[in-house]
Residue, then its C-alpha position, 0 to 999 in steps of 0.5 A: m729540682n723543685e721549680y722550673p728556672y727559665c721563667k723566673k726573670n724577665l727573659l725579654e730584658v735578660p735573655q737566657k742563652y741556654q748554652l751548655t745547659p745540662y740535662e737534669g733528669i725527669d724531675f726537671l721535665k716535671s718542673y717544666k710541665k707544672p708552670r705550663l699547665e698553670l698557664l693553661k688554667k689562666n683565662d680559661e676560654k672554652n668556646y673558641d675556634i683557633r683556626n678562625i682566630i688565626k684566619n682573622l688576625k689583623k695585619n697592619n699596613q706596613s709591609k716590613n712589619t714583623i707581625d704582618i710577616l708572621i701573621n701571613i706565614l701563620q695563615k698560610l701554614i694553617r691552610d697548607q699553602l706555605n711556600e718555600e720563600e715564606l718558610n725561608d722568611f720564617n727561618f730568617i726570623l727564627k735564626k735571629f731569635e736564636i741568636k739574640k733571643k728577641i723578635f724585632s718589630e721590623h725586619n728587612l728579610n735580606i739584611n737585618e732588623n730595622n729597629s730596636n723595638f722588640h717588646d711587642i708580645r704578639n710577635y713572640i706569641v705568633f712566632s710560638v704558634i708557628c714554631n709549634i705547628l711547624y714541629e707538628k707538621s715536620s718533626n724538626l726539632k729546631f722548631l720545638n726547641s725555638g718554641l720552648k725557648v720563646n714560650d719560656l720568654i713569654s711565660s716570664i712576661k705573661e703579666s704583659i699579655n693584655d689582649k684576649i686573642d693573645w692569651i688564646l693564641f698563647r694557651y694554644a701554643v703552650q698546649m701544642e708544646i706540652n703535647s709535643v714534648t710529652n709525645l716525644l718523651k714517650k716515643k724516644c725515651g719511654i718517659d711519661i711526665 
């Protein structure tokens, strides 16, 4: 295998289901890492404080806006103030993402998505950062799994990232993902990619 196949097409428009995906060995793992490292080279920002960026992410005024829910969760997560109800809210959005491979702009956390708008890339980027931080804190593979999938999706539409903050956050999420995958492979399998 020479190229990582999950970032080639627009996964927002043509979702990848990942069902019954076979393990393809060390060559596949190396092919996964290559495009991720290339992403880290783009828009290289050296002088930023990710915690300060997260702390100052802007919220909208609409309370059911998904980005507001995600930003609130992320800000509380980095301050170690995330409560069980907020984690449940995130798990609801995660479950919906796992089913539909989309994050809708509005959610009613008791029922369903409230609209059909799923193109806001910041939702996916903040979701990815949360997944990666939760995996780092808990070692729960469901967060790493969802983080990998959403980063594939974002990578497939990376040309639509126009905001500098979004690029910084995405690069942060990708770096966390690479570190997590590399450490997991070393620890569990003795593999170094």
